[in-house]
N, C-alpha and C positions, 0 to 999 in steps of 0.2 A: 392566135387561143393557144393556153399556156394549160395545162395540167397537168395539178403533182399523182403521183403512188408510188405511198411509200409502199416497203419490200417488206418484210416482218423479217427481226431479230438480226438482219443483217448489215443495220449502219448503215444504211444508204434511201436513197431516193429517187424516183425516178418521173422526169421530170421531162413529161409530151405534147413535146410543141410543133404544136401543128401551123402546117407554112400553106397559104392559100395559092394556090396553079392555074389553069385555065381552063383543066379537065375536069378536077376534083385538088384535091389536098390532100399533101405529102409528112408524113407524121416519121417528122423526126423528133428519136427516144432519148433523149439526155440522162446520164448515170450522178447525183450530187451524192457524193461522199461522208460522210457525217464523220469527227472525229468528238470527241470527249476531253476538257483538256482541264487537268486542275488547273487551280486558283488558290495560291497558299494564300494564305487569311494574313492579309499583315498587321508586323509585328506592330500590338503599337507605344512599348511600352517598354522599354533600353529599362540597361543597368545601369543610364543615370540618370534614368526617373527613381528605378528602387534606390540607388542614390540621398537622391532630394529627397526623399521620404523618411528616410533615417534621416536626414538629418533634420529637417522639420519637424518628425518626433522626440531626438535625443532635447531639440530645444524645448522645447512645451515643456517634458520630462522634465530639464533645468531650472525653470521656472515657476512651474504649475506644479511637479509630485505628478505622480502616477495619476493621481486620481482628473488629476486636467488634455490625461489622456485619449482621445478620441476620434476618428474613424473620419467625421465632418472637417474634424481641427486639425489632422495629417494634413489632409488637402488639400485646405483649403493653403496655409501656412506657407506647403509646397507647391502650390501654383495650378493644379488641377482638380478632378474629379475623384469622386470616392467610387468610382469603379479603376481608378490606374492605383490605389492601395490595397482593391480586393485582387486582381490582374495578376499582382508582385506576387503582392504577401498572402492574397489568401483571408486571410483576416485579422483585426487588430493583436490574437495573441499570434500569430505569424510570428506579425511583426516586433511586437515584445520578441521570440526569437532570435530576429536576426537582427535585434540591436545587446541582447546579449551575449550574439558569434559575436559580434560585428569591436564587442570589448576583447575577448581574448585573441583576437587578428591583429591587436595591433599593439600589444601586446607580448607575440610571440613576432609579429615585424619587427618590432625595436626593438627587440633580444636579440634575436639577429644579424641587423643592423651596430651592435654592440659591439666593436671592438673589444681583443682580450688582452694584457699583457701578461709579464710572467710574474703578479700578485694577486696569485687567486681571495682573497679575501678583500683588495679593495676591488678588484671586480664586481664580488658580491655586495656591495657595497654599492657600485654606480650600477647596479641595475636598479636598484631602488632607490634611487634616484630622481636616475636616468629616464628609466623604466615605469615603473609604479608610478612613484613621483609626479609624472610628465600626463598620467595616463588621469590620474587625479585633479587635479589642475587644465585640461582641457577637456575632459569629457566627465565632470562627474558624474554625469547622467548616467551613464555607463556603467562606471564605478558602481557607484549605488546598486542598477541591472545587476552591473554580471559576475563583480562581485561578492555584491550584501545583497545581494537578492528582494532589497526594500520592497516589498508588496508585487510578487514578482509569487505566480505560484507555482508552488513546488515542481506539477507538469510536464513547469514550460521548462526548468532551471535544468530540467532529465534534457530540452530539449537540444539544447550548446555546450555537455557535459563532455563531446567528445575536443571541441576546441576552446575547453579547459585545460584539459587535459594536454592537448597538442602545444599551451601556452609552462605546462606545467616542463613539461619534458627537457624546456629552452630551463626554466631554468635551474634542474635538476641537475645539468649536466654543471652547473658555477658550487655548484656543494656534493659536486660528486668531485670536485679537483684538488675540494678542502680534506675530507675526505681525503683521495690522494696522498693528500701534504698531513694527513695528523694535524689537524685541525679545528678539529670535530669535541675533541676530546672526548675519545667514547660514547659520545651521540651516532643515533641512526638518521640518513639523508632527512628522513621523511623528518624525523619529531625536532633535528635544527630547522627543519625548514617552514616548519609549524611555529617556531617562537619564528624567524623571522617576518616569517607572511602577519604574523599580531602584530607586532611591533608597526612595520609599514599600514595596515588597517586604523591602527591606533594616531599612526600623527596624519593619517591624512585626516578621518574624523574629527584631532583638532582643528586643521588650517584651513577643511574647508567650514570650522566655524569662523573660525578669524581668529582664533585667541594661542594663535605662532607668532611671534614681533614680526612685525612690519619689514619686509626686506634680508630677515633675516631666514626664513624657511627656507632654505636647499643647506645654508650649511646645516641648520639641527640637525635636519635627515639623515646627512652624512655624516653628524657627531654622530645621534644616534646611532645607525648602522655599524661606526663602526663597530663603535663602543660593546654589541649585542654582538660583533664575531671574533668580536680581541677575546673577549668573554666566556668566547665556545671554547677557546685554546685549551690544553692538557697543564699540567704545573710545567713547569717546563723543563728539568728533567728527565720527562717524560715525551720534551719532543726531540730531545735526544738521541730516546733508545732506537739501536737501528730495525728495517724493517723487517717483519718478523718476532722481533724480541717480544 
């Protein structure tokens, strides 16, 4: 016969094993130790799930606008459950913020990869064409959410402000080079950048509406940005003044 006797607060139990013999029973006590093992909760949703959900949300916004965005539609399109959306982003609003962050992360990454030459004016125009326009063409939904804030509440825009500033720092360095070469015509970097950004957004808007001649879009972007940057230059006589004059 086997019986158990718990030992309070010891984390162990006594197991009393009664072994029959010819004259009486022999009692053997065995100590059973119990150890608590913490099992880590398995991670159900990894970064790949998050990327798939963002891809799905981006496609929905591109096709149907922000009005068509719902947790159920995102999950269905990504081939997962609504639970995954909440597990990764906590809410629909959290996912919208992640889309805004993705827009500026793409801009910053593309700017970092863009090579520099000894011509800062050409480099800035290339940034507009190869970075800004690429985002507009390849990710129109991110452009509308991140840069135009279309149908995005102001308090959510604030949540991806840090990523926007990070991307701006990359562009700022391009204008810094123009300033060092006296090519801003007395404008501040912020003033010149505002004009540059306004032109980029205008070109983006009319291209997305299909108003640029087919097959000529990139050339028109490059020509327009080149003309703007050329117009920032001071009069030629002023450019020839020595530094500090």
